[in-house]
C-alpha positions, 0 to 999 in steps of 0.5 A: 102313874097309870095305876092312878088313872085306873083308880081315878078317871076323874082325877080324884080318889075318895076314901071308899075308892081308896079302900076298894083299891086295897082289896082284902086289906081295905075290906078287913083293915078299916083303920089301915085304909083310913090311916093311909088315906088321910096321911096321904091327903096333906091338904085335908080336902077329903080327896087324893089327887095324882100328886098326893097319891104319887108322892106317897107311893114313891116314898113307900117304895124308894123314899129315904129314911127321913121321908119314910119315918115322916110318912109313917108317923103321919099314918099312925097319927091318924086316929089321934087326928080323928079324935082331935077333929083335925082330919076334915079341916082345911089347912089353915083352918085347923087347930094345932095338930095333936103333938103325938099318939096318945095311949087310946089311939096307940091301943086302937092301932095295935089291936086293928093290926093284930085283928087284920093279920088274924083275918089274913092268916086264918089264925086266932092270935089274941090281942096283946094284953092292955098291960103289955100295950100300956108298958110299951107305950110308957117306955116309948112316950113323952109327957107333953106340955098339956100333961098327956103322955104321947108318942111324938115324932122323936119318940117314934123314930127312936122306938122304930130303931131301938125297941123290939117290943114296939116294932112287934106290936106294930106287926112288923118283922124284927129282921133285916129285909133284903136290899136291892143293890141294882137300885144303887147308883154308882158308889152311893150307900145302900139305904135300908128303911127304918121298918127294915133296919136291925136294932142297935144298942140304944137307951135301956134296951140292948139288941145285939143284932149285927147290922149286915146287908142282905141283897136280892141281886135281881138279874135283868135278863132278856129273852125273845119268845120261841128262843129267837135269841139264836138268830144273828139279828135278834139282839136283846132289848135295850135295858131300861135305865135304873140309876134314877128309878124315881125318874124312869119307873120300871114296870116291875119295881114293886106291886102296890095298891092300885097296881093291876096285879095287887089283888092277885099278889095279896090272894097268892100271899094269903093262899101260900100262908094258909097252905104252909101252916097246914099240917101234913100228918107224919112228915117223917114217914117214907114218901109214897107214890100217892104223895107226888100226886096229892093235892091240898085245895082250899077255897077262900071267900070274903065273908061280909055277912056273918059276924060283926066284922068282915072275915075270910072263909077258908074251906078245905076240899077233897081231891076231885071236888068239883067247883061251881065257878059262878056261885060267888065271883069273889071266891078264890080256889088255891091248890098246893100240889104234892105238899108233903114232897115239897115240904121235904124239898124245903128241908133239903134246901135248909129252909125251915117252915117258919122261914118259908112262911115269913118269906111268902105269907102275909104275916107282916103285910099290914104292920109294914104298911103302917110303918110306911114300907111296901117291901113286904110285898113281892118286890119285883114283877118282871115280865119276860118275853115268854109271858112268865111273871117273876115275883121276889119275896121281900127277904129276897130268898125265894122267887115265884114264877108263873108257868104254863099248865103244860109246864106244871104238868111236867113238873108233877111227872118229873117230881119223883126223879127230881126229888131223888136226885136232890136227896142223893146229891145235896150239893146239886146246883139245879134250881131248888123247887120249894112249891108248885101251886095253882090259883083259880079266880072265879071273878076272871071266868075261872082262869087258872094260873100256875106258879112254882116257888124256887130259890134265888141263886143270888140271895146273899150278904154281898152285892153281885158286881157282874153276872153271866147267863151261860149256855155253851152256845154262841149264835146270838149269845152276846149283849150290846156294848152299852148294856154291859155297863148295867151290872144287873144285865146278865152277860152271855157266853161271847161276852165272857170270852171277849172280856177274857173272864175266867172262874179262877178256882183252885184245883180241888174246888174246880174238881168238886164243881165239875163233879157236881155239874156233870152229875146234874147235867147227866140227870137233865139230859136223861130227863130229856131237858135242854136250854138250861143255863149256868147263872154265874155271879161274881163279887170283886174284892177290889170294889167290894163295900160289904163285910167279907172275911176274905181269908175264910172260905165259904162252907165247902159243902155248899157248891153254890158259893165259893172263893176264888183261888186268889181270894179276890172274888166270890162266885155264886152259881146255879143251874136255872131254866131247867124245865124246857122239854125236848118235845115235838115243838123243840124238835121242829125248832131244831130242824128249822134252826139247822136250815136257817143257820146252815147247820151251825152247831152254835145254836142253843136249841139242840138235842139234850145229850149234845146240849149237855156235852157242849155245855160242860165243854164250854164251862171247862174252857172258862176255868183258870 
């Protein structure tokens, strides 16, 4: 793994180097770093070699339930092993390992998780009372042969599956995290890690929570820089194989410690959590013009001097504050643009503030790592040819996408119109924007990264079996035949025609869909925007393995998901990539395309009004 070579040029990772690789988590979570390191070090030699590191990371990323539970128990057992003096002894020389986790070690783990979580979130939630910790411990431990109560491997597995109190003390969420359907080969069942599994009725505790999958349904889309996909010769790049992800690791499967962008992801999660918890005054008042240009700016700085324990120093700054980028290289400057406006937009998309914080913040980061699970981090780091990076939240509901400064400035200018359109058209299919942010890192010479947060069109309780990226154009709008077998690859306009695929809708549903589409496209055209797509996902009843009531229609007020007229398909739709302006660059590209293609009307780059007409015309021809 290239991350290992970056961490250990000599081939071995020491504990200090491993703690450094964890970034903020290593600085504040001493027990976390030690627990992970010694759990990975199976031969107890005090170093991690490439086999140790790679094995542990792969288990945390794609391991089976059994392997993750084994690793998780070993992580949590570290304090007990330290107490027994077996950490530093070579295999074969060490006495018997302690058979489990005693109360003292369990209490230390619980308190360290809570303390580290408080540091990352800027909160002051007190540690659980000793009585509560003792009570949970007693419910989930066994009396060992030496007369000492301990949580054994068997006790631990049962507690993870059955005890809500236990999982909460570990700092992990008590809800289902999203499953990536694209990683499942053939008809293999989807496996959910124990740290992410809903509770079932077990023992003396009764959790009446339905076990239902939630899918991220990521889409593999190929784009060439400058939209060269319009040319005949520019076929999409070959999709990387995904049926054996452990044999051919894709860039972007996950962001983990040692990854080149690990620190960036942690910093973003901390900043998002802080701004999301910030009060914005009277959130019920009418918005004013100043709300659309308002900013919330925080500086985040590790404080390793004051106090007995390292902490994070959070300072809120007035708009217009001038920062000195050379005063501390570890300083992070995090800015949320138009915070009150986006809070209203999140409400319009039925995203509560609690759900938003749980999606983007670091609340469950440490607890999930202690439970051998990395899925609380942004799931996907996928780099497109435009240079944009896409991060999926662990629950799959939201997507973070980096944008250029010019795009960020356009979003700020466009925001009043977008807000009014979204408020007046609650069924709009246009991408739901949930936030606009920028982060400046002094360590990188003051470089600033801008990113938006938006909804994931395919976030659902069913897998997407086929997907299309439709523009209404036809020059270069197909994918190679061998890529059609990969259901995560978005097929294009000509593929839909060749496959004779139609959206089979009832007359009422078709009318409602095109009423909404027409309003949205008219709005985008008036905003001088083009090159957007309809992202269409299809779930087929004939190959469905999910729990679907095919006799019940989805909420008719929700245009993004609807049932086929023969009740054999579910459709998911959304308008994406809506931020391309018809500017001077696009006008020049349009002129060049006309010359190169002999005025072919099927190129994607075309004026907004004409683009809209062609788009609607194509969509109507694909409805049966």
